[in-house]
N, CA, C, O and CB atoms as a CASP TS submission, in Angstrom:
PFRMAT TS
TARGET T0000
AUTHOR 0000-0000-0000
METHOD Language model
MODEL 1
PARENT N/A
ATOM      1  N   MET     1      50.042  47.548   4.450  1.00  0.00           N
ATOM      2  CA  MET     1      50.506  46.689   3.354  1.00  0.00           C
ATOM      3  C   MET     1      51.971  46.692   3.103  1.00  0.00           C
ATOM      4  O   MET     1      52.557  45.689   2.696  1.00  0.00           O
ATOM      5  CB  MET     1      49.849  47.066   2.133  1.00  0.00           C
ATOM      6  N   ALA     2      52.569  47.837   3.348  1.00  0.00           N
ATOM      7  CA  ALA     2      53.989  47.912   3.323  1.00  0.00           C
ATOM      8  C   ALA     2      54.803  47.198   4.309  1.00  0.00           C
ATOM      9  O   ALA     2      55.901  46.742   3.992  1.00  0.00           O
ATOM     10  CB  ALA     2      54.323  49.168   3.400  1.00  0.00           C
ATOM     11  N   LYS     3      54.312  47.076   5.514  1.00  0.00           N
ATOM     12  CA  LYS     3      55.060  46.277   6.539  1.00  0.00           C
ATOM     13  C   LYS     3      55.307  44.899   6.150  1.00  0.00           C
ATOM     14  O   LYS     3      56.447  44.446   6.252  1.00  0.00           O
ATOM     15  CB  LYS     3      54.348  46.250   7.818  1.00  0.00           C
ATOM     16  N   PRO     4      54.308  44.160   5.694  1.00  0.00           N
ATOM     17  CA  PRO     4      54.679  42.713   5.355  1.00  0.00           C
ATOM     18  C   PRO     4      55.604  42.641   4.245  1.00  0.00           C
ATOM     19  O   PRO     4      56.372  41.680   4.254  1.00  0.00           O
ATOM     20  CB  PRO     4      53.468  41.872   4.998  1.00  0.00           C
ATOM     21  N   LYS     5      55.689  43.519   3.232  1.00  0.00           N
ATOM     22  CA  LYS     5      56.662  43.498   2.232  1.00  0.00           C
ATOM     23  C   LYS     5      57.981  43.730   2.686  1.00  0.00           C
ATOM     24  O   LYS     5      58.931  43.110   2.208  1.00  0.00           O
ATOM     25  CB  LYS     5      56.372  44.387   1.270  1.00  0.00           C
ATOM     26  N   VAL     6      58.115  44.627   3.624  1.00  0.00           N
ATOM     27  CA  VAL     6      59.453  44.987   4.239  1.00  0.00           C
ATOM     28  C   VAL     6      59.929  43.871   5.043  1.00  0.00           C
ATOM     29  O   VAL     6      61.103  43.515   4.947  1.00  0.00           O
ATOM     30  CB  VAL     6      59.386  46.251   5.123  1.00  0.00           C
ATOM     31  N   ALA     7      59.042  43.239   5.898  1.00  0.00           N
ATOM     32  CA  ALA     7      59.518  42.089   6.694  1.00  0.00           C
ATOM     33  C   ALA     7      59.870  40.941   5.740  1.00  0.00           C
ATOM     34  O   ALA     7      60.776  40.161   6.036  1.00  0.00           O
ATOM     35  CB  ALA     7      58.427  41.629   7.744  1.00  0.00           C
ATOM     36  N   TYR     8      59.193  40.826   4.637  1.00  0.00           N
ATOM     37  CA  TYR     8      59.509  39.692   3.704  1.00  0.00           C
ATOM     38  C   TYR     8      60.870  39.831   3.089  1.00  0.00           C
ATOM     39  O   TYR     8      61.649  38.890   2.934  1.00  0.00           O
ATOM     40  CB  TYR     8      58.471  39.599   2.582  1.00  0.00           C
ATOM     41  N   LEU     9      61.101  41.106   2.744  1.00  0.00           N
ATOM     42  CA  LEU     9      62.406  41.385   2.101  1.00  0.00           C
ATOM     43  C   LEU     9      63.633  41.181   3.120  1.00  0.00           C
ATOM     44  O   LEU     9      64.701  40.662   2.797  1.00  0.00           O
ATOM     45  CB  LEU     9      62.395  42.887   1.539  1.00  0.00           C
ATOM     46  N   MET    10      63.319  41.665   4.391  1.00  0.00           N
ATOM     47  CA  MET    10      64.355  41.416   5.486  1.00  0.00           C
ATOM     48  C   MET    10      64.644  40.031   5.666  1.00  0.00           C
ATOM     49  O   MET    10      65.811  39.646   5.720  1.00  0.00           O
ATOM     50  CB  MET    10      63.931  41.947   6.805  1.00  0.00           C
ATOM     51  N   VAL    11      63.585  39.178   5.773  1.00  0.00           N
ATOM     52  CA  VAL    11      63.799  37.750   5.896  1.00  0.00           C
ATOM     53  C   VAL    11      64.520  37.125   4.734  1.00  0.00           C
ATOM     54  O   VAL    11      65.352  36.240   4.932  1.00  0.00           O
ATOM     55  CB  VAL    11      62.519  37.080   6.072  1.00  0.00           C
ATOM     56  N   GLN    12      64.232  37.552   3.543  1.00  0.00           N
ATOM     57  CA  GLN    12      64.922  37.080   2.338  1.00  0.00           C
ATOM     58  C   GLN    12      66.325  37.427   2.395  1.00  0.00           C
ATOM     59  O   GLN    12      67.180  36.602   2.072  1.00  0.00           O
ATOM     60  CB  GLN    12      64.327  37.632   1.098  1.00  0.00           C
ATOM     61  N   GLN    13      66.638  38.679   2.812  1.00  0.00           N
ATOM     62  CA  GLN    13      68.111  39.109   2.800  1.00  0.00           C
ATOM     63  C   GLN    13      68.890  38.325   3.902  1.00  0.00           C
ATOM     64  O   GLN    13      70.033  37.917   3.699  1.00  0.00           O
ATOM     65  CB  GLN    13      68.255  40.728   3.067  1.00  0.00           C
ATOM     66  N   ILE    14      68.255  38.141   5.022  1.00  0.00           N
ATOM     67  CA  ILE    14      68.946  37.414   6.146  1.00  0.00           C
ATOM     68  C   ILE    14      69.157  35.937   5.783  1.00  0.00           C
ATOM     69  O   ILE    14      70.186  35.385   6.172  1.00  0.00           O
ATOM     70  CB  ILE    14      68.101  37.516   7.486  1.00  0.00           C
ATOM     71  N   LEU    15      68.305  35.303   5.106  1.00  0.00           N
ATOM     72  CA  LEU    15      68.450  33.924   4.573  1.00  0.00           C
ATOM     73  C   LEU    15      69.513  33.907   3.557  1.00  0.00           C
ATOM     74  O   LEU    15      70.332  32.989   3.542  1.00  0.00           O
ATOM     75  CB  LEU    15      67.146  33.394   3.966  1.00  0.00           C
ATOM     76  N   SER    16      69.546  34.859   2.720  1.00  0.00           N
ATOM     77  CA  SER    16      70.662  34.954   1.639  1.00  0.00           C
ATOM     78  C   SER    16      71.991  34.986   2.297  1.00  0.00           C
ATOM     79  O   SER    16      72.901  34.224   1.971  1.00  0.00           O
ATOM     80  CB  SER    16      70.521  36.255   0.722  1.00  0.00           C
ATOM     81  N   ILE    17      72.089  35.914   3.262  1.00  0.00           N
ATOM     82  CA  ILE    17      73.351  36.121   3.975  1.00  0.00           C
ATOM     83  C   ILE    17      73.846  34.822   4.612  1.00  0.00           C
ATOM     84  O   ILE    17      75.024  34.480   4.515  1.00  0.00           O
ATOM     85  CB  ILE    17      73.184  37.204   5.050  1.00  0.00           C
ATOM     86  N   ILE    18      72.926  34.105   5.265  1.00  0.00           N
ATOM     87  CA  ILE    18      73.209  32.870   6.021  1.00  0.00           C
ATOM     88  C   ILE    18      73.715  31.837   4.981  1.00  0.00           C
ATOM     89  O   ILE    18      74.666  31.094   5.223  1.00  0.00           O
ATOM     90  CB  ILE    18      71.893  32.332   6.820  1.00  0.00           C
ATOM     91  N   CYS    19      73.075  31.829   3.888  1.00  0.00           N
ATOM     92  CA  CYS    19      73.424  30.842   2.808  1.00  0.00           C
ATOM     93  C   CYS    19      74.898  31.097   2.250  1.00  0.00           C
ATOM     94  O   CYS    19      75.731  30.213   2.047  1.00  0.00           O
ATOM     95  CB  CYS    19      72.345  30.957   1.597  1.00  0.00           C
ATOM     96  N   LEU    20      75.053  32.348   2.059  1.00  0.00           N
ATOM     97  CA  LEU    20      76.444  32.775   1.529  1.00  0.00           C
ATOM     98  C   LEU    20      77.605  32.343   2.574  1.00  0.00           C
ATOM     99  O   LEU    20      78.690  31.889   2.209  1.00  0.00           O
ATOM    100  CB  LEU    20      76.479  34.456   1.301  1.00  0.00           C
ATOM    101  N   ILE    21      77.227  32.546   3.921  1.00  0.00           N
ATOM    102  CA  ILE    21      78.192  32.224   4.808  1.00  0.00           C
ATOM    103  C   ILE    21      78.415  30.730   4.903  1.00  0.00           C
ATOM    104  O   ILE    21      79.564  30.312   5.048  1.00  0.00           O
ATOM    105  CB  ILE    21      77.864  32.786   6.058  1.00  0.00           C
ATOM    106  N   LEU    22      77.419  29.925   4.833  1.00  0.00           N
ATOM    107  CA  LEU    22      77.417  28.453   4.770  1.00  0.00           C
ATOM    108  C   LEU    22      78.280  27.969   3.633  1.00  0.00           C
ATOM    109  O   LEU    22      79.203  27.170   3.792  1.00  0.00           O
ATOM    110  CB  LEU    22      75.993  27.911   4.609  1.00  0.00           C
ATOM    111  N   ILE    23      77.896  28.544   2.372  1.00  0.00           N
ATOM    112  CA  ILE    23      78.612  28.019   1.199  1.00  0.00           C
ATOM    113  C   ILE    23      80.109  28.373   1.217  1.00  0.00           C
ATOM    114  O   ILE    23      80.956  27.600   0.769  1.00  0.00           O
ATOM    115  CB  ILE    23      77.972  28.561  -0.084  1.00  0.00           C
ATOM    116  N   SER    24      80.408  29.583   1.756  1.00  0.00           N
ATOM    117  CA  SER    24      81.863  30.047   1.796  1.00  0.00           C
ATOM    118  C   SER    24      82.613  29.105   2.738  1.00  0.00           C
ATOM    119  O   SER    24      83.711  28.649   2.420  1.00  0.00           O
ATOM    120  CB  SER    24      82.007  31.601   2.310  1.00  0.00           C
ATOM    121  N   ASN    25      81.977  28.796   3.979  1.00  0.00           N
ATOM    122  CA  ASN    25      82.678  27.851   4.900  1.00  0.00           C
ATOM    123  C   ASN    25      82.798  26.435   4.386  1.00  0.00           C
ATOM    124  O   ASN    25      83.824  25.796   4.621  1.00  0.00           O
ATOM    125  CB  ASN    25      81.968  27.805   6.214  1.00  0.00           C
ATOM    126  N   LEU    26      81.820  25.926   3.709  1.00  0.00           N
ATOM    127  CA  LEU    26      81.859  24.564   3.122  1.00  0.00           C
ATOM    128  C   LEU    26      82.951  24.512   1.999  1.00  0.00           C
ATOM    129  O   LEU    26      83.635  23.501   1.841  1.00  0.00           O
ATOM    130  CB  LEU    26      80.417  24.168   2.530  1.00  0.00           C
ATOM    131  N   GLY    27      83.083  25.547   1.284  1.00  0.00           N
ATOM    132  CA  GLY    27      84.131  25.609   0.234  1.00  0.00           C
ATOM    133  C   GLY    27      85.546  25.625   0.758  1.00  0.00           C
ATOM    134  O   GLY    27      86.458  25.044   0.170  1.00  0.00           O
ATOM    135  N   ALA    28      85.717  26.354   1.961  1.00  0.00           N
ATOM    136  CA  ALA    28      87.042  26.425   2.596  1.00  0.00           C
ATOM    137  C   ALA    28      87.335  25.000   3.200  1.00  0.00           C
ATOM    138  O   ALA    28      88.468  24.527   3.108  1.00  0.00           O
ATOM    139  CB  ALA    28      87.083  27.594   3.744  1.00  0.00           C
ATOM    140  N   MET    29      86.382  24.364   3.774  1.00  0.00           N
ATOM    141  CA  MET    29      86.640  23.069   4.265  1.00  0.00           C
ATOM    142  C   MET    29      87.083  22.040   3.205  1.00  0.00           C
ATOM    143  O   MET    29      87.976  21.214   3.393  1.00  0.00           O
ATOM    144  CB  MET    29      85.451  22.603   4.937  1.00  0.00           C
ATOM    145  N   ALA    30      86.351  22.180   2.043  1.00  0.00           N
ATOM    146  CA  ALA    30      86.642  21.168   1.001  1.00  0.00           C
ATOM    147  C   ALA    30      88.046  21.455   0.448  1.00  0.00           C
ATOM    148  O   ALA    30      88.699  20.532  -0.037  1.00  0.00           O
ATOM    149  CB  ALA    30      85.548  21.195  -0.168  1.00  0.00           C
ATOM    150  N   MET    31      88.505  22.636   0.502  1.00  0.00           N
ATOM    151  CA  MET    31      89.846  22.915  -0.114  1.00  0.00           C
ATOM    152  C   MET    31      91.004  22.917   0.932  1.00  0.00           C
ATOM    153  O   MET    31      92.158  23.213   0.622  1.00  0.00           O
ATOM    154  CB  MET    31      89.810  24.306  -0.843  1.00  0.00           C
ATOM    155  N   ASP    32      90.640  22.587   2.119  1.00  0.00           N
ATOM    156  CA  ASP    32      91.638  22.507   3.078  1.00  0.00           C
ATOM    157  C   ASP    32      92.548  21.214   2.967  1.00  0.00           C
ATOM    158  O   ASP    32      92.021  20.105   3.059  1.00  0.00           O
ATOM    159  CB  ASP    32      90.985  22.588   4.392  1.00  0.00           C
ATOM    160  N   PRO    33      93.776  21.337   2.788  1.00  0.00           N
ATOM    161  CA  PRO    33      94.648  20.152   2.482  1.00  0.00           C
ATOM    162  C   PRO    33      94.604  19.147   3.689  1.00  0.00           C
ATOM    163  O   PRO    33      94.817  17.950   3.496  1.00  0.00           O
ATOM    164  CB  PRO    33      96.180  20.628   2.196  1.00  0.00           C
ATOM    165  N   LEU    34      94.329  19.643   4.921  1.00  0.00           N
ATOM    166  CA  LEU    34      94.335  18.745   6.030  1.00  0.00           C
ATOM    167  C   LEU    34      93.141  17.795   6.024  1.00  0.00           C
ATOM    168  O   LEU    34      93.120  16.791   6.735  1.00  0.00           O
ATOM    169  CB  LEU    34      94.367  19.519   7.291  1.00  0.00           C
ATOM    170  N   ASN    35      92.164  18.132   5.217  1.00  0.00           N
ATOM    171  CA  ASN    35      90.865  17.271   5.131  1.00  0.00           C
ATOM    172  C   ASN    35      91.073  16.247   3.979  1.00  0.00           C
ATOM    173  O   ASN    35      90.299  15.304   3.820  1.00  0.00           O
ATOM    174  CB  ASN    35      89.489  18.217   4.826  1.00  0.00           C
ATOM    175  N   MET    36      92.134  16.469   3.193  1.00  0.00           N
ATOM    176  CA  MET    36      92.364  15.473   2.055  1.00  0.00           C
ATOM    177  C   MET    36      93.325  14.402   2.523  1.00  0.00           C
ATOM    178  O   MET    36      94.403  14.720   3.025  1.00  0.00           O
ATOM    179  CB  MET    36      92.957  16.186   0.743  1.00  0.00           C
ATOM    180  N   PRO    37      92.959  13.133   2.369  1.00  0.00           N
ATOM    181  CA  PRO    37      93.789  12.044   2.808  1.00  0.00           C
ATOM    182  C   PRO    37      94.946  11.904   1.926  1.00  0.00           C
ATOM    183  O   PRO    37      94.841  12.144   0.723  1.00  0.00           O
ATOM    184  CB  PRO    37      93.039  10.780   2.868  1.00  0.00           C
ATOM    185  N   HIS    38      96.149  11.492   2.510  1.00  0.00           N
ATOM    186  CA  HIS    38      97.264  11.169   1.639  1.00  0.00           C
ATOM    187  C   HIS    38      97.254   9.689   1.418  1.00  0.00           C
ATOM    188  O   HIS    38      97.522   8.924   2.344  1.00  0.00           O
ATOM    189  CB  HIS    38      98.614  11.638   2.228  1.00  0.00           C
ATOM    190  N   CYS    39      96.946   9.255   0.198  1.00  0.00           N
ATOM    191  CA  CYS    39      96.905   7.872  -0.155  1.00  0.00           C
ATOM    192  C   CYS    39      98.148   7.364  -0.799  1.00  0.00           C
ATOM    193  O   CYS    39      98.732   7.990  -1.684  1.00  0.00           O
ATOM    194  CB  CYS    39      95.795   7.632  -1.021  1.00  0.00           C
ATOM    195  N   LEU    40      98.544   6.190  -0.322  1.00  0.00           N
ATOM    196  CA  LEU    40      99.812   5.480  -0.857  1.00  0.00           C
ATOM    197  C   LEU    40      99.571   4.623  -2.047  1.00  0.00           C
ATOM    198  O   LEU    40     100.466   4.322  -2.836  1.00  0.00           O
ATOM    199  CB  LEU    40     100.436   4.586   0.214  1.00  0.00           C
ATOM    200  N   GLY    41      98.330   4.239  -2.152  1.00  0.00           N
ATOM    201  CA  GLY    41      98.010   3.227  -3.272  1.00  0.00           C
ATOM    202  C   GLY    41      97.122   2.137  -2.790  1.00  0.00           C
ATOM    203  O   GLY    41      96.625   2.165  -1.664  1.00  0.00           O
ATOM    204  N   SER    42      96.924   1.178  -3.639  1.00  0.00           N
ATOM    205  CA  SER    42      96.082   0.073  -3.395  1.00  0.00           C
ATOM    206  C   SER    42      96.551  -0.735  -2.185  1.00  0.00           C
ATOM    207  O   SER    42      97.730  -1.048  -2.020  1.00  0.00           O
ATOM    208  CB  SER    42      96.015  -0.779  -4.610  1.00  0.00           C
ATOM    209  N   CYS    43      95.553  -1.053  -1.344  1.00  0.00           N
ATOM    210  CA  CYS    43      95.892  -1.979  -0.182  1.00  0.00           C
ATOM    211  C   CYS    43      96.384  -3.307  -0.548  1.00  0.00           C
ATOM    212  O   CYS    43      97.070  -3.946   0.250  1.00  0.00           O
ATOM    213  CB  CYS    43      94.724  -2.193   0.673  1.00  0.00           C
ATOM    214  N   SER    44      96.072  -3.774  -1.728  1.00  0.00           N
ATOM    215  CA  SER    44      96.415  -5.110  -2.127  1.00  0.00           C
ATOM    216  C   SER    44      97.978  -5.131  -2.456  1.00  0.00           C
ATOM    217  O   SER    44      98.609  -6.187  -2.436  1.00  0.00           O
ATOM    218  CB  SER    44      95.514  -5.561  -3.389  1.00  0.00           C
ATOM    219  N   THR    45      98.555  -3.919  -2.756  1.00  0.00           N
ATOM    220  CA  THR    45     100.062  -3.948  -3.093  1.00  0.00           C
ATOM    221  C   THR    45     100.807  -3.500  -1.918  1.00  0.00           C
ATOM    222  O   THR    45     102.032  -3.620  -1.911  1.00  0.00           O
ATOM    223  CB  THR    45     100.447  -3.028  -4.325  1.00  0.00           C
ATOM    224  N   ILE    46     100.182  -2.994  -0.924  1.00  0.00           N
ATOM    225  CA  ILE    46     100.946  -2.489   0.375  1.00  0.00           C
ATOM    226  C   ILE    46     100.760  -3.560   1.448  1.00  0.00           C
ATOM    227  O   ILE    46      99.653  -3.991   1.773  1.00  0.00           O
ATOM    228  CB  ILE    46     100.353  -1.005   0.954  1.00  0.00           C
ATOM    229  N   GLU    47     101.937  -3.967   1.984  1.00  0.00           N
ATOM    230  CA  GLU    47     101.939  -4.973   2.902  1.00  0.00           C
ATOM    231  C   GLU    47     101.372  -4.492   4.272  1.00  0.00           C
ATOM    232  O   GLU    47     100.533  -5.226   4.794  1.00  0.00           O
ATOM    233  CB  GLU    47     103.306  -5.499   3.014  1.00  0.00           C
ATOM    234  N   ASN    48     101.700  -3.447   4.861  1.00  0.00           N
ATOM    235  CA  ASN    48     101.218  -2.990   6.076  1.00  0.00           C
ATOM    236  C   ASN    48     100.989  -1.436   6.092  1.00  0.00           C
ATOM    237  O   ASN    48     101.874  -0.631   6.383  1.00  0.00           O
ATOM    238  CB  ASN    48     102.162  -3.413   7.132  1.00  0.00           C
ATOM    239  N   CYS    49      99.764  -1.123   5.764  1.00  0.00           N
ATOM    240  CA  CYS    49      99.325   0.295   5.633  1.00  0.00           C
ATOM    241  C   CYS    49      99.683   1.148   6.779  1.00  0.00           C
ATOM    242  O   CYS    49     100.277   2.208   6.583  1.00  0.00           O
ATOM    243  CB  CYS    49      97.870   0.374   5.452  1.00  0.00           C
ATOM    244  N   PHE    50      99.360   0.756   7.962  1.00  0.00           N
ATOM    245  CA  PHE    50      99.700   1.606   9.248  1.00  0.00           C
ATOM    246  C   PHE    50     101.199   1.913   9.216  1.00  0.00           C
ATOM    247  O   PHE    50     101.589   3.080   9.195  1.00  0.00           O
ATOM    248  CB  PHE    50      99.328   0.792  10.677  1.00  0.00           C
ATOM    249  N   HIS    51     102.056   0.857   9.212  1.00  0.00           N
ATOM    250  CA  HIS    51     103.438   1.157   9.297  1.00  0.00           C
ATOM    251  C   HIS    51     104.101   1.786   8.142  1.00  0.00           C
ATOM    252  O   HIS    51     105.163   2.388   8.296  1.00  0.00           O
ATOM    253  CB  HIS    51     104.097   0.023   9.579  1.00  0.00           C
ATOM    254  N   ASP    52     103.501   1.675   6.933  1.00  0.00           N
ATOM    255  CA  ASP    52     104.088   2.463   5.823  1.00  0.00           C
ATOM    256  C   ASP    52     103.763   3.872   5.911  1.00  0.00           C
ATOM    257  O   ASP    52     104.542   4.714   5.465  1.00  0.00           O
ATOM    258  CB  ASP    52     103.644   1.968   4.514  1.00  0.00           C
ATOM    259  N   CYS    53     102.565   4.212   6.505  1.00  0.00           N
ATOM    260  CA  CYS    53     102.280   5.648   6.812  1.00  0.00           C
ATOM    261  C   CYS    53     103.112   6.265   7.852  1.00  0.00           C
ATOM    262  O   CYS    53     103.486   7.431   7.726  1.00  0.00           O
ATOM    263  CB  CYS    53     100.906   5.808   7.223  1.00  0.00           C
ATOM    264  N   VAL    54     103.430   5.542   8.890  1.00  0.00           N
ATOM    265  CA  VAL    54     104.228   6.043   9.951  1.00  0.00           C
ATOM    266  C   VAL    54     105.677   6.210   9.298  1.00  0.00           C
ATOM    267  O   VAL    54     106.330   7.225   9.541  1.00  0.00           O
ATOM    268  CB  VAL    54     104.192   5.037  11.251  1.00  0.00           C
ATOM    269  N   ALA    55     106.114   5.324   8.565  1.00  0.00           N
ATOM    270  CA  ALA    55     107.390   5.506   7.864  1.00  0.00           C
ATOM    271  C   ALA    55     107.442   6.768   6.894  1.00  0.00           C
ATOM    272  O   ALA    55     108.490   7.365   6.645  1.00  0.00           O
ATOM    273  CB  ALA    55     107.673   4.228   7.058  1.00  0.00           C
ATOM    274  N   GLN    56     106.275   7.087   6.405  1.00  0.00           N
ATOM    275  CA  GLN    56     106.188   8.225   5.529  1.00  0.00           C
ATOM    276  C   GLN    56     106.089   9.577   6.265  1.00  0.00           C
ATOM    277  O   GLN    56     106.099  10.630   5.627  1.00  0.00           O
ATOM    278  CB  GLN    56     105.012   8.053   4.635  1.00  0.00           C
ATOM    279  N   GLY    57     105.991   9.548   7.634  1.00  0.00           N
ATOM    280  CA  GLY    57     105.977  10.766   8.404  1.00  0.00           C
ATOM    281  C   GLY    57     104.555  11.079   8.994  1.00  0.00           C
ATOM    282  O   GLY    57     104.304  12.194   9.451  1.00  0.00           O
ATOM    283  N   PHE    58     103.651  10.083   8.973  1.00  0.00           N
ATOM    284  CA  PHE    58     102.309  10.240   9.577  1.00  0.00           C
ATOM    285  C   PHE    58     102.267   9.378  10.911  1.00  0.00           C
ATOM    286  O   PHE    58     102.137   8.155  10.941  1.00  0.00           O
ATOM    287  CB  PHE    58     101.144   9.766   8.520  1.00  0.00           C
ATOM    288  N   PRO    59     102.398  10.210  12.002  1.00  0.00           N
ATOM    289  CA  PRO    59     102.564   9.455  13.340  1.00  0.00           C
ATOM    290  C   PRO    59     101.253   8.724  13.802  1.00  0.00           C
ATOM    291  O   PRO    59     101.275   7.900  14.716  1.00  0.00           O
ATOM    292  CB  PRO    59     103.001  10.488  14.497  1.00  0.00           C
ATOM    293  N   LYS    60     100.138   9.058  13.140  1.00  0.00           N
ATOM    294  CA  LYS    60      98.875   8.358  13.448  1.00  0.00           C
ATOM    295  C   LYS    60      98.670   7.155  12.621  1.00  0.00           C
ATOM    296  O   LYS    60      97.696   6.431  12.823  1.00  0.00           O
ATOM    297  CB  LYS    60      97.715   9.257  13.269  1.00  0.00           C
ATOM    298  N   GLY    61      99.584   6.889  11.651  1.00  0.00           N
ATOM    299  CA  GLY    61      99.467   5.718  10.793  1.00  0.00           C
ATOM    300  C   GLY    61      98.523   5.895   9.623  1.00  0.00           C
ATOM    301  O   GLY    61      98.329   7.004   9.124  1.00  0.00           O
ATOM    302  N   GLY    62      97.963   4.839   9.210  1.00  0.00           N
ATOM    303  CA  GLY    62      96.995   4.901   8.144  1.00  0.00           C
ATOM    304  C   GLY    62      96.035   3.656   8.148  1.00  0.00           C
ATOM    305  O   GLY    62      96.213   2.731   8.940  1.00  0.00           O
ATOM    306  N   THR    63      95.082   3.666   7.298  1.00  0.00           N
ATOM    307  CA  THR    63      94.098   2.636   7.242  1.00  0.00           C
ATOM    308  C   THR    63      93.608   2.408   5.778  1.00  0.00           C
ATOM    309  O   THR    63      93.664   3.308   4.940  1.00  0.00           O
ATOM    310  CB  THR    63      92.932   2.997   8.166  1.00  0.00           C
ATOM    311  N   CYS    64      93.154   1.234   5.526  1.00  0.00           N
ATOM    312  CA  CYS    64      92.635   1.028   4.167  1.00  0.00           C
ATOM    313  C   CYS    64      91.129   1.541   4.081  1.00  0.00           C
ATOM    314  O   CYS    64      90.276   1.161   4.884  1.00  0.00           O
ATOM    315  CB  CYS    64      92.738  -0.535   3.777  1.00  0.00           C
ATOM    316  N   ILE    65      90.878   2.398   3.087  1.00  0.00           N
ATOM    317  CA  ILE    65      89.578   2.826   2.971  1.00  0.00           C
ATOM    318  C   ILE    65      89.073   2.630   1.523  1.00  0.00           C
ATOM    319  O   ILE    65      89.879   2.577   0.595  1.00  0.00           O
ATOM    320  CB  ILE    65      89.488   4.238   3.413  1.00  0.00           C
ATOM    321  N   GLY    66      87.771   2.525   1.332  1.00  0.00           N
ATOM    322  CA  GLY    66      87.147   2.264   0.073  1.00  0.00           C
ATOM    323  C   GLY    66      85.789   1.763   0.178  1.00  0.00           C
ATOM    324  O   GLY    66      85.333   1.409   1.265  1.00  0.00           O
ATOM    325  N   ILE    67      85.135   1.718  -0.881  1.00  0.00           N
ATOM    326  CA  ILE    67      83.820   1.127  -0.881  1.00  0.00           C
ATOM    327  C   ILE    67      83.744  -0.296  -1.000  1.00  0.00           C
ATOM    328  O   ILE    67      82.982  -0.931  -0.271  1.00  0.00           O
ATOM    329  CB  ILE    67      83.074   1.651  -1.880  1.00  0.00           C
ATOM    330  N   ARG    68      84.483  -0.867  -1.876  1.00  0.00           N
ATOM    331  CA  ARG    68      84.513  -2.406  -2.097  1.00  0.00           C
ATOM    332  C   ARG    68      85.834  -2.912  -1.739  1.00  0.00           C
ATOM    333  O   ARG    68      86.861  -2.285  -2.001  1.00  0.00           O
ATOM    334  CB  ARG    68      84.200  -2.830  -3.591  1.00  0.00           C
ATOM    335  N   LEU    69      85.818  -4.094  -1.114  1.00  0.00           N
ATOM    336  CA  LEU    69      87.160  -4.753  -0.597  1.00  0.00           C
ATOM    337  C   LEU    69      88.273  -4.814  -1.650  1.00  0.00           C
ATOM    338  O   LEU    69      89.458  -4.681  -1.345  1.00  0.00           O
ATOM    339  CB  LEU    69      86.897  -6.254  -0.114  1.00  0.00           C
ATOM    340  N   ALA    70      87.810  -5.038  -2.997  1.00  0.00           N
ATOM    341  CA  ALA    70      88.782  -5.265  -3.987  1.00  0.00           C
ATOM    342  C   ALA    70      89.428  -3.898  -4.379  1.00  0.00           C
ATOM    343  O   ALA    70      90.492  -3.908  -4.998  1.00  0.00           O
ATOM    344  CB  ALA    70      88.144  -5.982  -5.198  1.00  0.00           C
ATOM    345  N   HIS    71      88.816  -2.710  -4.038  1.00  0.00           N
ATOM    346  CA  HIS    71      89.277  -1.457  -4.444  1.00  0.00           C
ATOM    347  C   HIS    71      89.551  -0.561  -3.281  1.00  0.00           C
ATOM    348  O   HIS    71      89.143   0.599  -3.336  1.00  0.00           O
ATOM    349  CB  HIS    71      88.328  -0.853  -5.344  1.00  0.00           C
ATOM    350  N   MET    72      90.213  -0.992  -2.219  1.00  0.00           N
ATOM    351  CA  MET    72      90.580  -0.183  -1.057  1.00  0.00           C
ATOM    352  C   MET    72      92.011   0.385  -1.193  1.00  0.00           C
ATOM    353  O   MET    72      92.986  -0.223  -1.635  1.00  0.00           O
ATOM    354  CB  MET    72      90.463  -1.030   0.230  1.00  0.00           C
ATOM    355  N   ASP    73      91.971   1.635  -0.745  1.00  0.00           N
ATOM    356  CA  ASP    73      93.378   2.391  -0.844  1.00  0.00           C
ATOM    357  C   ASP    73      93.924   2.632   0.654  1.00  0.00           C
ATOM    358  O   ASP    73      93.186   2.815   1.622  1.00  0.00           O
ATOM    359  CB  ASP    73      93.209   3.949  -1.666  1.00  0.00           C
ATOM    360  N   CYS    74      95.229   2.606   0.690  1.00  0.00           N
ATOM    361  CA  CYS    74      95.901   2.762   1.957  1.00  0.00           C
ATOM    362  C   CYS    74      96.044   4.345   2.025  1.00  0.00           C
ATOM    363  O   CYS    74      96.758   4.960   1.234  1.00  0.00           O
ATOM    364  CB  CYS    74      97.366   1.917   2.032  1.00  0.00           C
ATOM    365  N   CYS    75      95.320   4.943   3.018  1.00  0.00           N
ATOM    366  CA  CYS    75      95.354   6.349   3.163  1.00  0.00           C
ATOM    367  C   CYS    75      95.776   6.698   4.597  1.00  0.00           C
ATOM    368  O   CYS    75      95.307   6.114   5.574  1.00  0.00           O
ATOM    369  CB  CYS    75      93.999   6.952   2.809  1.00  0.00           C
ATOM    370  N   CYS    76      96.678   7.671   4.673  1.00  0.00           N
ATOM    371  CA  CYS    76      97.354   8.143   6.046  1.00  0.00           C
ATOM    372  C   CYS    76      96.608   9.153   6.666  1.00  0.00           C
ATOM    373  O   CYS    76      95.929   9.946   6.013  1.00  0.00           O
ATOM    374  CB  CYS    76      98.779   8.706   5.886  1.00  0.00           C
ATOM    375  N   LYS    77      96.699   9.174   7.964  1.00  0.00           N
ATOM    376  CA  LYS    77      95.918  10.125   8.753  1.00  0.00           C
ATOM    377  C   LYS    77      96.786  11.351   9.160  1.00  0.00           C
ATOM    378  O   LYS    77      97.859  11.203   9.744  1.00  0.00           O
ATOM    379  CB  LYS    77      95.343   9.417  10.021  1.00  0.00           C
ATOM    380  N   TRP    78      96.304  12.508   8.845  1.00  0.00           N
ATOM    381  CA  TRP    78      97.006  13.723   9.104  1.00  0.00           C
ATOM    382  C   TRP    78      97.069  14.033  10.653  1.00  0.00           C
ATOM    383  O   TRP    78      98.118  14.362  11.207  1.00  0.00           O
ATOM    384  CB  TRP    78      96.322  14.870   8.332  1.00  0.00           C
ATOM    385  N   SER    79      95.883  13.903  11.289  1.00  0.00           N
ATOM    386  CA  SER    79      95.883  14.108  12.774  1.00  0.00           C
ATOM    387  C   SER    79      94.845  13.276  13.389  1.00  0.00           C
ATOM    388  O   SER    79      94.679  13.298  14.609  1.00  0.00           O
ATOM    389  CB  SER    79      95.651  15.572  13.161  1.00  0.00           C
TER
END
């Protein structure tokens, strides 16, 4: 009877450690400034998103992103 309880506790501990590792890695990715796009503003007010991003120092340029066409932002690419 003791062996199933020990095995169950070991599995529980291993799963807990795996969850902690995953959560800590996801948090680090979310806080990484390289994952955050640098947006210049609304695409409706920016004439050329790609060239404006290049002029701001982003060699890969930029693109308009958003859910709806009326509310798209010009965001530059880091890499």
